[in-house]
Backbone as a ProteinNet text record, in pm:
[ID]
protein_1_A
[PRIMARY]
XXXXXXXXXXXXXXXXXXXXXXXXXXXXXXXXXXXXXXXXXXXXXXXXXXXXXXXXXXXXXXXXXXXXXXXXXXXXXXXXXXXXXXXXXXXXXXXXXXXXXXXXXXXXXXXXXXXXXXXXXXXXXXXXXXXXXXXXXXXXXXXXXXXXXXXXXXXXXXXXXXXXXXXXXXXXXXXXXXXXXXXXXXXXXXXXXXXXXXXXXXXXXXXXXXXXXXXXX
[TERTIARY]
13195.4	13073.2	13027.6	12895	12847	12872	12895.2	12919.4	12791.6	12806.6	12692	12659.8	12533.9	12492.2	12461.6	12524.6	12498	12352.1	12305.9	12170.8	12181.4	12098.8	12098.8	12066.9	12142	12126.2	11984.1	11919.1	11783.1	11683.9	11719.8	11625.8	11610.1	11711.9	11706.6	11593.7	11552.7	11440.1	11313.5	11300.8	11184.6	11205.5	11328.5	11355.8	11359.1	11430.7	11453.4	11324.9	11224.3	11101.4	11037.9	11038.9	10977.7	11061.7	11194.4	11279.9	11254.4	11245.1	11221.6	11084.5	10981.6	10846.5	10837.6	10906.6	10907.2	10973	11082.6	11152	11064.7	10996.1	10906.6	10792.3	10732.7	10623.5	10669.3	10791.3	10845.8	10865.2	10913	10937.7	10808.7	10700.5	10574.3	10488	10550.4	10489.7	10368.1	10369.5	10271.4	10332.2	10327.4	10405.4	10357.2	10227.1	10176.6	10218.3	10204.9	10247.7	10398	10475	10620.3	10656.3	10584.5	10610.6	10577.4	10460.9	10420.1	10516.1	10552.7	10645.5	10783.4	10826.1	10954.9	10954.5	10840.2	10830	10839.1	10775.5	10783.6	10927.3	10994.2	11134	11221.3	11196.5	11274.1	11248.9	11121.9	11089.5	11163.2	11163.8	11229.5	11381	11439	11582.3	11614.7	11529	11550	11530.7	11429	11399.3	11512.7	11569.3	11670.5	11813.5	11829.5	11964.1	12036.4	12165.6	12246.6	12373.5	12362.4	12478.3	12586.4	12710	12823.1	12822.1	12823.9	12819.8	12936.7	13002.5	13114.7	13101.3	13044.1	13020.1	13127.4	13093	13187.8	13241.3	13369.3	13426.6	13458.5	13406.2	13425.1	13347.2	13409.9	13344.8	13220.9	13206.4	13089.3	12970.3	12990.9	12884.4	12798	12667.9	12571.6	12519.7	12551	12507.9	12367.1	12294.9	12158.9	12160.7	12078	12070.1	11979.2	11918.4	11822.1	11812.2	11777.8	11731.8	11589.5	11550.3	11410.7	11390.8	11280.4	11240	11222.1	11277.9	11260.8	11116.6	11042.6	10901.2	10873.9	10974.9	10953.6	11087	11090.1	11200.8	11135.3	11157.8	11089.2	11166.6	11126.6	11179.5	11087.6	11147.4	11071.5	11112.9	11025.2	11059.2	11180.8	11266.1	11384.2	11340.6	11396.2	11364.2	11249.5	11176.7	11065.5	11115.9	11229.8	11293.1	11418.9	11503.9	11629	11677.6	11731.4	11778.6	11881.7	11860	11954.3	11933	11838.9	11814.5	11677	11676.9	11552.6	11519.5	11599.6	11570.1	11549.2	11443.4	11404.1	11400.3	11459.4	11447.5	11385.6	11278.1	11209.1	11224.1	11256.5	11277.9	11181.1	11097.6	11004.3	11070.7	11065.5	11125.9	11015.1	11002	10902.8	10956.6	10871.8	10914.6	11019	11042.4	11142.2	11278.3	11287.1	11413	11493.9	11626.4	11710.8	11664	11643.1	11590.5	11694.3	11819	11927.6	11952.8	11974	12005.3	12151.8	12210.8	12351.9	12371.5	12480.1	12507.2	12534.4	12467.4	12487.6	12617.6	12671.3	12800.1	12878.4	13007.6	13088.6	13072.8	13070	13058.4	13016.9	12966.9	12924.2	12772.3	12709.5	12565.4	12543.9	12491.2	12474	12333	12240.8	12102.7	12035.7	11963	11880.5	11751.2	11637.8	11509.6	11413.2	11345.9	11240.8	11104.8	11016.4	10880.6	10780.9	10693.8	10587.6	10488.5	10411.1	10317.2	10227.4	10170.8	10072.6	10139.5	10056.4	10104.1	10045.3	10055.6	10009.2	10102.9	10049.6	10133.2	10252	10370.5	10495.2	10510.8	10438.8	10451.6	10370.5	10287.2	10208.6	10293.4	10275.3	10349.4	10323.5	10200.4	10166	10249	10299.9	10376	10502.9	10558.3	10681.4	10664.8	10544.7	10520.7	10447.2	10363.1	10270.1	10306.7	10391.8	10421.7	10527.9	10533	10642	10775	10874.1	10997.2	11113.1	11233.1	11355.2	11405.4	11453.4	11521.3	11666.9	11757.3	11901.3	11968.6	12053.7	12131.3	12278.2	12346	12489.4	12562.9	12667.3	12750.6	12890.4	12933.1	13065.3	13154	13260.9	13354.8	13289	13253.5	13189.6	13053.5	12987.8	12857	12766.6	12638.7	12538.1	12416.9	12355.8	12229.9	12152	12026.9	11942.1	11869.7	11831.9	11744.3	11651	11536.3	11435	11419.5	11415	11370	11221.2	11136.1	10992.2	10923.8	10848.8	10774.4	10659.5	10630.5	10519.7	10401.4	10310	10188.2	10217.9	10319.8	10352	10469.8	10536.9	10657.1	10622.5	10705.9	10682.8	10786.7	10900.8	11001	11107	11147.5	11258.6	11380.7	11489.7	11613.5	11716	11773.4	11884.7	11995.1	12112.2	12219.2	12313.8	12296.9	12391.1	12324.6	12404.9	12353	12421.6	12367.9	12428.5	12574.5	12660.5	12803	12883.2	12817.3	12888.4	12938	13055.3	13107.8	13069.3	13030.1	12994.1	13071.5	13097.1	13164	13060.8	13084.6	12994.1	12973.7	12846.3	12814.5	12811.3	12839.8	12838.6	12695	12673.3	12541.3	12500.4	12379.7	12332.8	12200.9	12135.5	12009.5	11928.8	11799.8	11710.3	11565.9	11473.7	11331.6	11269.7	11199.1	11146.5	11013.2	11016.2	10904.4	10875.3	10778.4	10760.5	10779.9	10851.5	10889.5	10941.3	11000.3	11042.2	11157.5	11244.9	11351.1	11346.9	11344.5	11354.2	11490.6	11553.8	11682.8	11670.3	11729.8	11715.8	11853.5	11863.2	11991.1	11986.9	12105.8	12110.9	12052.4	12017.3	11953.5	12042	12174.8	12265.6	12305	12238.1	12269	12239.9	12328.8	12312.5	12253	12121.2	12051	12088.7	12122	12167.8	12067.3	11951.6	11851.1	11722.7	11634.2	11505.4	11394.1	11272.7	11157.6	11152.7	11118.8	11105.8	11238.8	11351.1	11481.2	11489.1	11557.4	11585.1	11717.4	11720.6	11842.6	11894.3	12025.4	12090.4	12159.8	12126.3	12182	12334.2	12400.6	12545.4	12615.3	12538.7	12598.4	12553	12422.8	12368.6	12403.4	12457.8	12484	12356	12297.6	12174.2	12200.6	12312.5	12339.6	12486	12526.6	12655.5	12627.9	12698.7	12682	12817.9	12816.4	12942	12965.4	12995.6	13031.1	12910.7	12936.1	12831.9	12780.4	12650	12587.5	12547.1	12628.3	12601.1	12514.3	12410.8	12322.8	12377.4
17478.5	17448.3	17572.3	17597.6	17712.4	17693	17804.3	17796.1	17757.2	17674.8	17637.4	17751.9	17794.6	17903.1	17845.8	17898.4	17846.6	17866.5	17780.6	17789	17831.7	17927.9	17972.6	17855.9	17844.9	17732	17722.3	17838.7	17838.7	17768.6	17755.9	17702.9	17552.7	17480.7	17335.2	17274.2	17338.6	17290.4	17284.2	17372.9	17374.9	17288.4	17287	17222.3	17069.5	17017.7	16873	16790.7	16830.7	16749.6	16733.8	16837.8	16827.8	16741.6	16748.1	16659.9	16514.6	16486.8	16348.6	16299.5	16383	16343.5	16322.1	16407.1	16390.7	16258.3	16224	16097.9	15977.3	15986.8	15876.5	15861.8	15974.2	15969.7	15909.3	15940.7	15885.1	15734.4	15689.7	15546.6	15465.7	15522.4	15448.7	15483.6	15553.7	15584.2	15676.9	15766.4	15874	15992.7	15986.1	16077.7	16222.7	16241.7	16379.2	16442.3	16366.3	16416.2	16444.1	16355.3	16374.2	16502.8	16529.8	16651.9	16774.9	16773.8	16888.9	16912.2	16806.3	16819.3	16863.2	16810.3	16851.3	16997.6	17045.5	17186.1	17276.2	17234.4	17312.5	17314.8	17199.6	17194.2	17286.3	17288.1	17374.9	17522.1	17557.2	17695.1	17734.2	17645.6	17676.5	17687	17602	17612.9	17749	17794.7	17925.9	18037.1	18024.3	18127.9	18144.2	18033.6	18038.5	18046.7	18080.9	18094.3	18210.8	18195.3	18294.8	18320.3	18390.4	18410.3	18494.8	18464	18542.6	18676.9	18786.4	18920.5	19001.7	19075.5	19160.4	19293.1	19393.3	19521.7	19622.8	19749.9	19858.7	19857.1	19889.7	19902.5	20048.4	20144.1	20285.3	20319.9	20390.6	20413.2	20501.4	20577.3	20663.9	20591.2	20471.8	20400.6	20321.3	20332.7	20253.6	20145.2	20019.8	19908.2	19864.4	19812.8	19767.4	19651	19656.3	19544.6	19433	19451.4	19352.7	19353.6	19237.3	19228.8	19282.7	19336.5	19376	19495.5	19565.7	19681.5	19801.6	19915.9	20038.7	20086.4	20086.7	20124.7	20259.9	20315.8	20445.9	20514.9	20643.8	20731.4	20856.8	20887.7	21002.5	21056.2	21174.8	21233.2	21196.9	21173.5	21145.2	21245.2	21275.4	21371	21324.8	21419.2	21389.2	21328.2	21213	21146.4	21047.9	21047	20951.7	20808	20783.7	20652.3	20657.9	20758.1	20774.7	20917.9	20981.1	21119.8	21135.2	21237.4	21268.3	21191	21095.1	21013.7	21049.6	21120.6	21178.3	21140.4	21055.2	21012.6	20861.6	20819.7	20678.8	20622.2	20503	20424.4	20291.1	20251.4	20125.7	20029.1	19904	19799.8	19685	19654.4	19542.7	19416.9	19309.4	19182.3	19083.3	19047.2	18946.8	18808	18707.6	18570.9	18518.5	18590.9	18546.1	18612.6	18706.6	18774.2	18697.3	18721.6	18670.9	18737.6	18659.1	18714.4	18726.5	18694.9	18719.7	18870.1	18921.4	19063.4	19080.7	19191.5	19218.7	19361.2	19383.5	19514.2	19617	19732.2	19834.2	19911.3	19920.5	19986.6	19905.2	19937	19878.3	19962.1	19895.7	19970.2	19881.5	19944.9	19875.4	19886.4	19776.1	19779	19842.6	19964.3	20038.1	20024.9	19972.5	19955.2	19844.2	19759.5	19655.8	19642.9	19647.3	19632.3	19554.3	19455.8	19379.4	19433.4	19457.2	19502.7	19405.9	19343.2	19261.2	19350.8	19295.5	19379.6	19300.7	19369.7	19312.3	19240.9	19189	19121.4	19189.1	19322.5	19396.6	19367	19366.1	19342.5	19437	19383.3	19458.9	19575	19575.6	19689.2	19809.8	19791.7	19902	19990.9	20122.3	20216.8	20192.8	20149.7	20127.9	20018.1	19924.5	19813	19860.3	19974.3	20026.3	20058.6	20103.6	20141.5	20034.6	19953.9	19867.6	19719.3	19674.2	19531.2	19488.1	19357.3	19297.1	19336.2	19376.4	19426.7	19430.8	19434.6	19464.8	19601.7	19679.2	19805.7	19791.1	19819.1	19806.4	19938.9	19986.8	20108.1	20069.7	20115.1	20089.2	20222.2	20231.7	20352.1	20314.1	20381.1	20354.4	20475.9	20475	20586.3	20708	20806.7	20930.3	20908.1	20795.7	20766.9	20699.8	20715.8	20644.4	20622	20504.2	20478.5	20373.7	20357.9	20254.8	20180.7	20057.3	19987.8	19895	19870.3	19782.4	19658.2	19542.4	19419.3	19408.1	19410.6	19418.4	19294.5	19225.4	19108.1	19151.4	19071.4	19100.5	19009.4	19003.8	18925.9	18777.2	18728.1	18585.6	18551.3	18652.7	18626.9	18549.4	18454.7	18373.1	18394.6	18447.8	18471.9	18566.9	18661.5	18750.7	18698.5	18680	18629.9	18742.6	18769.2	18863.6	18794.3	18780.9	18698.6	18773.6	18904.4	18984.7	19038	19111.2	19173.4	19307.4	19387.1	19516.9	19498.7	19585.2	19577.7	19500.9	19422.5	19347.9	19443.7	19413.8	19485.9	19410.1	19483	19420.9	19488.4	19412.9	19466.8	19492.8	19594.5	19627.1	19502.5	19465.4	19347.5	19217.8	19221.7	19099.7	19053.4	18923.6	18867.6	18895.9	18949.2	18979.3	18909.8	18849.2	18781.2	18760.3	18731.3	18713.5	18723.2	18741.1	18740	18627.6	18537.6	18420.2	18450.4	18455.8	18481.6	18631.3	18669.2	18807.9	18912.2	19020.4	19113.1	19244.6	19326.2	19461.1	19503.5	19586.9	19648.3	19799	19876.5	20022.5	20063.1	20158	20208.8	20359.3	20409.8	20549.4	20615.7	20730.9	20795.7	20940.8	21001.5	21144.1	21231.2	21355	21446.2	21480.2	21473.6	21509.8	21389.2	21276.4	21158	21185.6	21140.8	21155.2	21024.3	21024.1	20903.6	20868.3	20742.1	20697.1	20607.8	20582.2	20497.7	20577.5	20524.2	20586	20485.7	20536.6	20449.4	20345.2	20221.9	20105.3	20046.9	20105.2	20043.3	19907.3	19813.2	19683.4	19691.6	19631.4	19632.3	19490.8	19480.5	19354.1	19367.9	19278.4	19285.6	19276.1	19369	19367.5	19420.3	19461.1	19509.9	19651.3	19674.1	19802.7	19913	20024.7	20141	20223.4	20230	20306.2	20454.9	20489.8	20630.1	20646.6	20772.8	20809.3	20897.5	20873	20953.6	21003.6	21124.3	21187.6	21183.7	21301.3	21309.6	21281.6	21221.5	21191.3	21318.4	21336.5	21452.6	21419.6	21457.3	21426.7	21535.9	21491.6	21587.6	21625.8
12571.6	12648.5	12724.1	12731.4	12807.5	12956.3	13026.1	13169.1	13241.5	13346.3	13428.9	13523.8	13526.9	13615.3	13753	13858.4	13992.6	14032.9	14122.9	14177.9	14323.6	14363.9	14503.2	14595.3	14704.2	14796.4	14850.5	14869.1	14923.6	14830.9	14703.5	14606.4	14606.6	14653.9	14642.6	14724.2	14831.7	14910.8	14826.6	14728.9	14641.4	14517	14466.7	14338.7	14348.6	14448.6	14457	14464.5	14543.4	14545.5	14408.4	14326.2	14193.5	14099.8	14113.4	14033	14070	14199.8	14245.4	14200.1	14217.3	14176.2	14025.4	13949.6	13803.8	13764.8	13832.4	13803.8	13838.3	13952.5	13992.5	13891.7	13853	13755.2	13623.3	13583.5	13459.7	13472.7	13588	13609.1	13604.9	13655.9	13656.4	13534.2	13439.7	13310.4	13319.5	13417.8	13422.7	13347.3	13216	13135.1	13143.3	13146.5	13155.9	13288.5	13398	13529.1	13529.9	13466.3	13460.8	13386.9	13277.2	13200.2	13283.7	13349.9	13430.9	13547	13615.8	13729.2	13681.4	13567	13510.7	13471.5	13418.5	13380.6	13503.6	13613.2	13737.3	13788.8	13782.7	13826	13740.8	13609.4	13520.4	13553.4	13580.5	13617.7	13746	13846.1	13973.2	13956	13872.6	13844.7	13784.4	13693.2	13632.5	13734.8	13819.2	13917.4	14017.8	14064.3	14169.5	14115.6	13988.1	13934.9	14004.5	14019.9	14091.7	14010.9	13897.3	13809.8	13875.9	13841.8	13891.5	13820.8	13896.5	13838.5	13892.2	13806.4	13846.3	13773.6	13840.7	13779.1	13812	13798.3	13821.9	13963.9	13979.2	14113.6	14147.3	14066.1	14097.7	14224.2	14317.7	14447.2	14436.9	14328	14312.8	14250.5	14195	14125.8	14223.4	14204.6	14280.7	14188	14218.6	14135.6	14174.8	14079.2	14106.8	14205.4	14310.3	14404.5	14355.3	14236.1	14187.8	14036.6	13980.6	13842.4	13835.3	13722.5	13708.4	13618.6	13641.7	13563	13653.9	13613.2	13691.1	13675.4	13786.8	13780.9	13846.5	13915.3	13978	14004.8	13978	14016	14072.5	14197.4	14256.5	14376.3	14421.1	14544	14659.7	14776.5	14898.1	15005.1	15102	15206.9	15287.8	15323.3	15404	15536.7	15569.1	15693.7	15685.6	15575.7	15562.8	15568.7	15504.6	15509.8	15595.1	15566.8	15642.2	15621.3	15725.6	15711.5	15599.6	15516.3	15408.9	15281.2	15281.6	15161.6	15105.7	14994	14943.2	14799	14737.6	14600.1	14599.7	14535.1	14535.3	14394.1	14379.1	14256.2	14294.8	14226	14255.8	14139.5	14171.7	14071.2	14097.8	13999.4	14009.7	13955.3	14034.4	13997.7	13962.8	13837	13798	13832.7	13817.7	13851.1	13753.4	13644	13546.5	13567.8	13663.2	13692.5	13796.3	13798.3	13907.1	14036.6	14141.6	14266.4	14377.6	14346	14441.1	14448.1	14567.9	14587.9	14623.5	14574.4	14597.4	14648.9	14721.5	14781.6	14672.8	14677.6	14574.4	14588	14709.7	14732.9	14835.2	14848	14954.6	15080.8	15194.5	15319.2	15434.3	15539.8	15660.7	15675.1	15708.8	15735	15872.1	15872.2	15997.9	16054.4	15974.4	16023.4	15945.5	16017.6	15954.6	16035.4	15964.9	16033.4	15946.1	16008.5	15941.4	15984.3	15887.8	15916.3	15853.4	15933.4	15875.8	15803.5	15713.5	15640.3	15548.5	15450.1	15359.5	15242.4	15151	15029.9	14906.1	14900.5	14783.5	14665.8	14544.6	14426.2	14425.5	14397.2	14415.4	14319.4	14206.8	14115.3	14162.7	14265.5	14319.8	14409.5	14398.8	14481.9	14630.2	14665.2	14805.5	14869.9	14789.7	14845.4	14914.8	14871.1	14929.7	15077.8	15116.2	15255.4	15333.8	15266.5	15339.3	15339.1	15246.7	15238.8	15339.2	15361.3	15439.2	15374.8	15457.8	15398.9	15497.7	15442.7	15517.2	15474.9	15572	15542	15582.7	15488.9	15512.4	15479	15568.4	15544.8	15538.4	15432.5	15416	15413.3	15492	15492.5	15446.2	15337.3	15282.6	15293.5	15215.5	15217.2	15151.3	15232.7	15185.9	15121.3	15150.6	15091.6	15194.5	15170.7	15249.4	15160.7	15171.3	15102.6	15180.3	15141.5	15201	15089.9	15117.4	15023.2	15099.7	15036.2	15093.5	15007	15072.3	15008.8	15041.5	14940.1	14962.3	14905	14989.3	14943.3	14854.1	14752.6	14662.9	14688.3	14592.3	14605.2	14622	14550.8	14553.3	14644.2	14697.8	14777.5	14903.7	14937.8	15055.4	15164.9	15129.5	15232.4	15180	15266.6	15235.6	15309.6	15238.3	15298.1	15299.8	15416.9	15427.5	15505.3	15442.5	15497.7	15590.2	15603.6	15681	15808.5	15887.2	16009.6	16030.3	16121.9	16151.1	16192.3	16139.5	16169.1	16066.4	15980.7	15876.1	15767.2	15713.9	15598.6	15471.3	15369.1	15241.9	15129.7	15025.8	14907.2	14798.8	14717.1	14606.2	14519.6	14500.7	14421	14498.7	14630	14710.8	14735.9	14733.5	14759.6	14904.1	14923.6	15059.8	15092.4	14994.7	15022.4	14896.9	14915.2	14801.7	14850.1	14754.7	14785.3	14703.4	14770.4	14702.2	14635.6	14503.9	14413.4	14404.6	14316.5	14274.5	14383.5	14355	14460.6	14403.7	14492.8	14455.6	14546.1	14491.1	14570.5	14547.7	14656.9	14651.5	14704.1	14637.5	14683.5	14704	14812.6	14852	14856.4	14788.3	14763.2	14810.7	14828.3	14863.9	14753.4	14788.7	14693.6	14574.6	14593.2	14483.9	14397.7	14417	14335.8	14188.8	14103.2	13957.8	13904.7	13882.2	13839.8	13696.2	13673.3	13542	13469.6	13529	13464.2	13443.4	13359	13329.4	13359.1	13368.7	13385.4	13274	13313.5	13225.5	13182.1	13224.6	13196.6	13265.7	13200.7	13261.2	13338.4	13456	13536.9	13557	13575.6	13606.6	13741.7	13833.7	13967.7	13962.8	14030.9	14037.1	13913.8	13810.6	13686.1	13650.3	13649.5	13607.1	13706.9	13656.7	13741.4	13748.7	13869	13888.5	13902.7	13967.7	13998.4	14036	14039.5	14097.3	14217.7	14327.1	14446.3	14493.3	14551.6	14589.9	14739.6	14796	14937	15025.3	15140.1	15237.8	15301.7	15297.7	15358.8	15500.8	15594.9	15735.5	15795.1	15869.8	15932.7	16069.4
[MASK]
+++++++++++++++++++++++++++++++++++++++++++++++++++++++++++++++++++++++++++++++++++++++++++++++++++++++++++++++++++++++++++++++++++++++++++++++++++++++++++++++++++++++++++++++++++++++++++++++++++++++++++++++++++++++++

């Protein structure tokens, strides 16, 4: 038998009403409504899936914090996002991707900040600076990186389950973004990028880069 894929707990608030309405519509023989409501429930079940992922445990590997497509790889000015982090990889998450986010490295969350903002489409470069977002900095053994959870045009809520001072393990679940969105990750200048534009990523599995010693300012 195929393994059952877990559903993110945050999803049941959206899923259960459509399952109940579909069942009621079926009981009263509103078949078209039952089909439509059932289809919405199936879409939400797929959207909120939270598959178990176990990727590389090498301390130099940076695992993808999101499912999606690499839409940007570029250099950013030192200090624009965080001191010492000058390489950016952006991942666009469509509504068909897993939207649970996982820690790219093991370490301690040394900074967390929420910024309200706009609802520009997440594949746009402007969304990285202007959209509603969380900025998270993780410092591990001889490494430091940051990543942003960025709301997209359809996103309704960004969930982050951790706080400053929490320790996280590489690949550990840290939150999710509800509906279309984007994740940007920021790395040191000497990071060895392992992905290319348009590559597909799997949260907790795909190695985005290798990073070495921590560059302390």
